ZADRENTOR-707683 format. One record per residue (C-alpha): residue in three letters; chain; x, y, z. Coordinates in steps of 0.25 Angstrom, whole numbers. Example, Ala and Ser with C-alpha at 12.3 -4.5 7.8 and 13.67 -1.06 7.14 Angstrom:
BEGIN
<rec ala; A; <49; -18; 31>>
<rec ser; A; <55; -4; 29>>
//
This chain:
BEGIN
<rec unk; A; <0; 0; -1>>
<rec unk; A; <6; 13; -6>>
<rec unk; A; <7; 25; 6>>
<rec unk; A; <-4; 38; 7>>
<rec unk; A; <2; 51; 1>>
<rec unk; A; <0; 62; 1>>
<rec unk; A; <-6; 69; -8>>
<rec unk; A; <4; 82; -13>>
<rec unk; A; <-2; 94; -16>>
<rec unk; A; <-10; 99; -27>>
<rec unk; A; <-3; 110; -36>>
<rec unk; A; <-10; 123; -40>>
<rec unk; A; <-7; 119; -54>>
<rec unk; A; <-14; 104; -52>>
<rec unk; A; <-26; 111; -42>>
<rec unk; A; <-31; 121; -55>>
<rec unk; A; <-29; 110; -66>>
<rec unk; A; <-41; 101; -57>>
<rec unk; A; <-47; 112; -52>>
<rec unk; A; <-47; 120; -67>>
<rec unk; A; <-53; 106; -73>>
<rec unk; A; <-66; 105; -63>>
<rec unk; A; <-73; 113; -72>>
<rec unk; A; <-71; 100; -85>>
<rec unk; A; <-75; 91; -75>>
<rec unk; A; <-90; 84; -76>>
<rec unk; A; <-94; 76; -63>>
<rec unk; A; <-107; 69; -61>>
<rec unk; A; <-109; 67; -47>>
<rec unk; A; <-119; 57; -44>>
<rec unk; A; <-124; 55; -29>>
<rec unk; A; <-135; 57; -17>>
<rec unk; A; <-140; 71; -18>>
<rec unk; A; <-142; 77; -6>>
<rec unk; A; <-150; 92; -2>>
<rec unk; A; <-143; 96; 12>>
<rec unk; A; <-150; 106; 18>>
<rec unk; A; <-143; 118; 29>>
<rec unk; A; <-151; 122; 39>>
<rec unk; A; <-141; 134; 46>>
<rec unk; A; <-143; 139; 57>>
<rec unk; A; <-138; 142; 74>>
<rec unk; A; <-140; 135; 88>>
<rec unk; A; <-143; 144; 100>>
<rec unk; A; <-149; 137; 107>>
<rec unk; A; <-153; 121; 112>>
<rec unk; A; <-167; 116; 110>>
<rec unk; A; <-177; 116; 124>>
<rec unk; A; <-182; 104; 117>>
<rec unk; A; <-169; 94; 114>>
<rec unk; A; <-155; 95; 117>>
<rec unk; A; <-155; 99; 104>>
<rec unk; A; <-148; 113; 95>>
<rec unk; A; <-159; 121; 90>>
<rec unk; A; <-155; 130; 77>>
<rec unk; A; <-160; 142; 72>>
<rec unk; A; <-161; 140; 56>>
<rec unk; A; <-154; 154; 51>>
<rec unk; A; <-154; 147; 35>>
<rec unk; A; <-156; 133; 27>>
<rec unk; A; <-147; 128; 16>>
<rec unk; A; <-148; 117; 4>>
<rec unk; A; <-135; 114; -1>>
<rec unk; A; <-134; 101; -11>>
<rec unk; A; <-128; 88; -3>>
<rec unk; A; <-123; 75; -8>>
<rec unk; A; <-119; 73; -21>>
<rec unk; A; <-127; 85; -23>>
<rec unk; A; <-114; 90; -16>>
<rec unk; A; <-104; 86; -24>>
<rec unk; A; <-110; 92; -38>>
<rec unk; A; <-112; 105; -32>>
<rec unk; A; <-95; 103; -26>>
<rec unk; A; <-92; 98; -41>>
<rec unk; A; <-100; 111; -45>>
<rec unk; A; <-92; 120; -36>>
<rec unk; A; <-79; 116; -40>>
<rec unk; A; <-82; 119; -55>>
<rec unk; A; <-84; 104; -61>>
<rec unk; A; <-94; 102; -70>>
<rec unk; A; <-104; 91; -62>>
<rec unk; A; <-116; 84; -63>>
<rec unk; A; <-126; 79; -52>>
<rec unk; A; <-136; 64; -51>>
<rec unk; A; <-145; 63; -41>>
<rec unk; A; <-157; 60; -34>>
<rec unk; A; <-166; 68; -27>>
<rec unk; A; <-180; 66; -22>>
<rec unk; A; <-194; 75; -26>>
<rec unk; A; <-193; 86; -16>>
<rec unk; A; <-188; 102; -12>>
<rec unk; A; <-175; 94; -9>>
<rec unk; A; <-172; 88; -24>>
<rec unk; A; <-178; 101; -28>>
<rec unk; A; <-167; 108; -21>>
<rec unk; A; <-155; 100; -25>>
<rec unk; A; <-159; 101; -40>>
<rec unk; A; <-160; 116; -38>>
<rec unk; A; <-148; 118; -29>>
<rec unk; A; <-139; 106; -42>>
<rec unk; A; <-149; 116; -55>>
<rec unk; A; <-140; 129; -48>>
<rec unk; A; <-124; 120; -52>>
<rec unk; A; <-130; 114; -64>>
<rec unk; A; <-144; 112; -73>>
<rec unk; A; <-138; 101; -81>>
<rec unk; A; <-133; 83; -81>>
<rec unk; A; <-142; 84; -67>>
<rec unk; A; <-144; 71; -64>>
<rec unk; A; <-154; 73; -52>>
<rec unk; A; <-166; 62; -53>>
<rec unk; A; <-179; 64; -44>>
<rec unk; A; <-183; 53; -37>>
<rec unk; A; <-195; 54; -31>>
<rec unk; A; <-193; 42; -20>>
<rec unk; A; <-183; 46; -11>>
<rec unk; A; <-181; 61; -6>>
<rec unk; A; <-171; 72; -8>>
<rec unk; A; <-159; 69; 1>>
<rec unk; A; <-158; 81; 12>>
<rec unk; A; <-148; 83; 23>>
<rec unk; A; <-154; 93; 32>>
<rec unk; A; <-141; 101; 41>>
<rec unk; A; <-144; 110; 52>>
<rec unk; A; <-132; 118; 53>>
<rec unk; A; <-128; 128; 64>>
<rec unk; A; <-117; 137; 68>>
<rec unk; A; <-110; 129; 57>>
<rec unk; A; <-114; 114; 65>>
<rec unk; A; <-122; 103; 59>>
<rec unk; A; <-132; 101; 71>>
<rec unk; A; <-141; 90; 62>>
<rec unk; A; <-143; 83; 49>>
<rec unk; A; <-157; 77; 46>>
<rec unk; A; <-157; 71; 32>>
<rec unk; A; <-170; 67; 22>>
<rec unk; A; <-167; 54; 12>>
<rec unk; A; <-170; 41; 9>>
<rec unk; A; <-157; 32; 6>>
<rec unk; A; <-162; 22; -3>>
<rec unk; A; <-159; 17; -16>>
<rec unk; A; <-163; 26; -30>>
<rec unk; A; <-173; 19; -35>>
<rec unk; A; <-165; 10; -48>>
<rec unk; A; <-172; 20; -57>>
<rec unk; A; <-168; 30; -51>>
<rec unk; A; <-155; 25; -52>>
<rec unk; A; <-155; 21; -67>>
<rec unk; A; <-158; 34; -71>>
<rec unk; A; <-147; 40; -62>>
<rec unk; A; <-136; 29; -69>>
<rec unk; A; <-141; 33; -84>>
<rec unk; A; <-140; 48; -80>>
<rec unk; A; <-122; 45; -74>>
<rec unk; A; <-122; 37; -87>>
<rec unk; A; <-128; 45; -96>>
<rec unk; A; <-118; 58; -88>>
<rec unk; A; <-103; 49; -91>>
<rec unk; A; <-99; 52; -104>>
<rec unk; A; <-98; 69; -97>>
<rec unk; A; <-93; 66; -84>>
<rec unk; A; <-80; 67; -80>>
<rec unk; A; <-81; 58; -64>>
<rec unk; A; <-94; 55; -58>>
<rec unk; A; <-96; 58; -42>>
<rec unk; A; <-105; 48; -32>>
<rec unk; A; <-108; 56; -21>>
<rec unk; A; <-113; 43; -13>>
<rec unk; A; <-121; 47; 0>>
<rec unk; A; <-128; 33; 1>>
<rec unk; A; <-144; 40; -2>>
<rec unk; A; <-148; 31; -13>>
<rec unk; A; <-141; 35; -26>>
<rec unk; A; <-129; 28; -25>>
<rec unk; A; <-135; 14; -28>>
<rec unk; A; <-124; 2; -30>>
<rec unk; A; <-129; 1; -45>>
<rec unk; A; <-129; 15; -49>>
<rec unk; A; <-115; 16; -45>>
<rec unk; A; <-112; 3; -52>>
<rec unk; A; <-118; 8; -66>>
<rec unk; A; <-111; 23; -64>>
<rec unk; A; <-99; 15; -61>>
<rec unk; A; <-100; 7; -73>>
<rec unk; A; <-104; 20; -83>>
<rec unk; A; <-95; 30; -75>>
<rec unk; A; <-82; 20; -78>>
<rec unk; A; <-87; 13; -94>>
<rec unk; A; <-84; 32; -96>>
<rec unk; A; <-72; 32; -88>>
<rec unk; A; <-80; 42; -78>>
<rec unk; A; <-72; 39; -63>>
<rec unk; A; <-81; 40; -50>>
<rec unk; A; <-78; 48; -36>>
<rec unk; A; <-89; 42; -25>>
<rec unk; A; <-90; 48; -14>>
<rec unk; A; <-97; 37; -6>>
<rec unk; A; <-104; 30; 5>>
<rec unk; A; <-100; 17; 12>>
<rec unk; A; <-113; 10; 10>>
<rec unk; A; <-110; 10; -5>>
<rec unk; A; <-95; 8; -6>>
<rec unk; A; <-96; -7; -15>>
<rec unk; A; <-103; 5; -24>>
<rec unk; A; <-89; 13; -27>>
<rec unk; A; <-82; 1; -34>>
<rec unk; A; <-75; 6; -45>>
<rec unk; A; <-77; 21; -43>>
<rec unk; A; <-64; 30; -45>>
<rec unk; A; <-64; 38; -30>>
<rec unk; A; <-71; 35; -21>>
<rec unk; A; <-71; 47; -8>>
<rec unk; A; <-78; 39; 5>>
<rec unk; A; <-73; 48; 20>>
<rec unk; A; <-66; 40; 29>>
<rec unk; A; <-77; 32; 36>>
<rec unk; A; <-84; 29; 21>>
<rec unk; A; <-69; 24; 17>>
<rec unk; A; <-66; 14; 29>>
<rec unk; A; <-83; 9; 29>>
<rec unk; A; <-81; 7; 12>>
<rec unk; A; <-67; 0; 15>>
<rec unk; A; <-75; -10; 25>>
<rec unk; A; <-68; -5; 38>>
<rec unk; A; <-80; -3; 50>>
<rec unk; A; <-78; 12; 55>>
<rec unk; A; <-70; 8; 69>>
<rec unk; A; <-60; 2; 62>>
<rec unk; A; <-47; 8; 61>>
<rec unk; A; <-43; 9; 50>>
<rec unk; A; <-32; 17; 41>>
<rec unk; A; <-35; 25; 31>>
<rec unk; A; <-27; 18; 21>>
<rec unk; A; <-32; 4; 24>>
<rec unk; A; <-46; 11; 21>>
<rec unk; A; <-43; 18; 8>>
<rec unk; A; <-38; 6; 2>>
<rec unk; A; <-47; -3; 7>>
<rec unk; A; <-59; 6; 1>>
<rec unk; A; <-51; 9; -14>>
<rec unk; A; <-49; -6; -17>>
<rec unk; A; <-62; -12; -10>>
<rec unk; A; <-69; -2; -21>>
<rec unk; A; <-56; 0; -30>>
<rec unk; A; <-58; 14; -33>>
<rec unk; A; <-47; 25; -40>>
<rec unk; A; <-48; 32; -28>>
<rec unk; A; <-51; 32; -12>>
<rec unk; A; <-53; 46; -7>>
<rec unk; A; <-56; 45; 8>>
<rec unk; A; <-60; 59; 15>>
<rec unk; A; <-57; 58; 29>>
<rec unk; A; <-60; 72; 34>>
<rec unk; A; <-48; 77; 41>>
<rec unk; A; <-39; 67; 40>>
<rec unk; A; <-40; 71; 23>>
<rec unk; A; <-41; 62; 11>>
<rec unk; A; <-34; 49; 10>>
<rec unk; A; <-35; 44; -5>>
<rec unk; A; <-33; 30; -9>>
<rec unk; A; <-30; 27; -25>>
<rec unk; A; <-31; 15; -32>>
<rec unk; A; <-17; 12; -35>>
<rec unk; A; <-11; 9; -21>>
<rec unk; A; <-10; 25; -19>>
<rec unk; A; <-17; 36; -7>>
<rec unk; A; <-15; 48; -3>>
<rec unk; A; <-18; 54; 11>>
<rec unk; A; <-25; 70; 10>>
<rec unk; A; <-26; 77; 23>>
<rec unk; A; <-37; 87; 24>>
<rec unk; A; <-38; 102; 23>>
<rec unk; A; <-50; 106; 28>>
<rec unk; A; <-48; 120; 38>>
<rec unk; A; <-59; 120; 45>>
<rec unk; A; <-72; 110; 43>>
<rec unk; A; <-85; 115; 47>>
<rec unk; A; <-94; 103; 38>>
<rec unk; A; <-91; 91; 30>>
<rec unk; A; <-101; 92; 24>>
<rec unk; A; <-102; 87; 10>>
<rec unk; A; <-86; 87; 11>>
<rec unk; A; <-86; 74; 4>>
<rec unk; A; <-93; 78; -7>>
<rec unk; A; <-82; 88; -9>>
<rec unk; A; <-73; 78; -9>>
<rec unk; A; <-81; 69; -21>>
<rec unk; A; <-83; 82; -27>>
<rec unk; A; <-66; 87; -28>>
<rec unk; A; <-63; 74; -31>>
<rec unk; A; <-71; 71; -43>>
<rec unk; A; <-68; 84; -50>>
<rec unk; A; <-53; 85; -46>>
<rec unk; A; <-50; 70; -52>>
<rec unk; A; <-61; 75; -66>>
<rec unk; A; <-50; 86; -66>>
<rec unk; A; <-39; 72; -67>>
<rec unk; A; <-36; 75; -55>>
<rec unk; A; <-28; 64; -47>>
<rec unk; A; <-34; 58; -36>>
<rec unk; A; <-25; 64; -26>>
<rec unk; A; <-26; 78; -30>>
<rec unk; A; <-42; 77; -31>>
<rec unk; A; <-43; 72; -18>>
<rec unk; A; <-34; 85; -14>>
<rec unk; A; <-44; 93; -20>>
<rec unk; A; <-54; 87; -13>>
<rec unk; A; <-48; 87; -1>>
<rec unk; A; <-47; 102; -3>>
<rec unk; A; <-63; 103; -8>>
<rec unk; A; <-67; 96; 7>>
<rec unk; A; <-57; 105; 15>>
<rec unk; A; <-65; 116; 9>>
<rec unk; A; <-80; 112; 10>>
<rec unk; A; <-78; 105; 25>>
<rec unk; A; <-76; 119; 31>>
<rec unk; A; <-91; 122; 25>>
<rec unk; A; <-101; 121; 33>>
<rec unk; A; <-112; 114; 25>>
<rec unk; A; <-112; 107; 12>>
<rec unk; A; <-102; 116; 4>>
<rec unk; A; <-94; 117; -9>>
<rec unk; A; <-80; 119; -16>>
<rec unk; A; <-76; 130; -26>>
<rec unk; A; <-65; 126; -37>>
<rec unk; A; <-58; 140; -31>>
<rec unk; A; <-60; 136; -15>>
<rec unk; A; <-53; 122; -20>>
<rec unk; A; <-41; 131; -26>>
<rec unk; A; <-40; 141; -19>>
<rec unk; A; <-39; 131; -4>>
<rec unk; A; <-28; 124; -13>>
<rec unk; A; <-21; 137; -16>>
<rec unk; A; <-21; 141; -2>>
<rec unk; A; <-17; 129; 4>>
<rec unk; A; <-5; 128; -6>>
<rec unk; A; <-2; 143; -5>>
//
């Protein structure tokens, strides 16, 4: 087994080259669409009815979550992007469609399923702290008819794509058959697939290009118990060999990232977050930036460096957030300056 290497710094020339290519990429994001509902307020007292804080609501806002947040991240970073997923026939679904259409009116593969609600996560935030979250969702697999429509849509777009991102939140869209069919067709067209995975679906991703699990997902996906003391090298190697991906990129919070390639190389990247306010959507930012960088012909180590920096920016914001190309360029300039 080869020793883990430290990823060398990214030169300004390489950075500019990759960023300049972002606008030439065309990425399709496939996954569970979520509406993030934020209720913003302040807490000044405890309820006399129960030992819980009383939140005085100041405002409410909606943001694209799940695969829709990946889509938003890629668009904000300057990539050409399309979105494919399912919403319910309800006001939350209409809100997601409204937000998506602000970014692009073309190439949308959004299917309305009257049998299930649009997924919504509502968070109550007071003084930059999340007080509580409540979810509206139905986790059963999508119907076979919707599954066929999704497969047909993705297949119809493959000739024009540089990459597919699968944003799996295990809410019912990503099925074993769907992954099998899309991977078979994508491989035939030479289109890479990058997956932000869920543990329960790990076998579905066999043979994809890159997966981006967090530490616990990687550990469990590799067959280890959460309580076992296993080195990150053992975890990464076991997962890569099990799935035979070209690379496994494990996000490890304050420990940074670890990359395990099929050729036996492994890399470590330290975390860059200056101050962490909210990790919501950080995984979305990682997979978005990684997909753009790989589509821009960056090697996996350079792509992970860019993704790591982007994640460091987004966790410094409260709520589901995105990163711009200029922010990414600025942080590299500052760090190298």
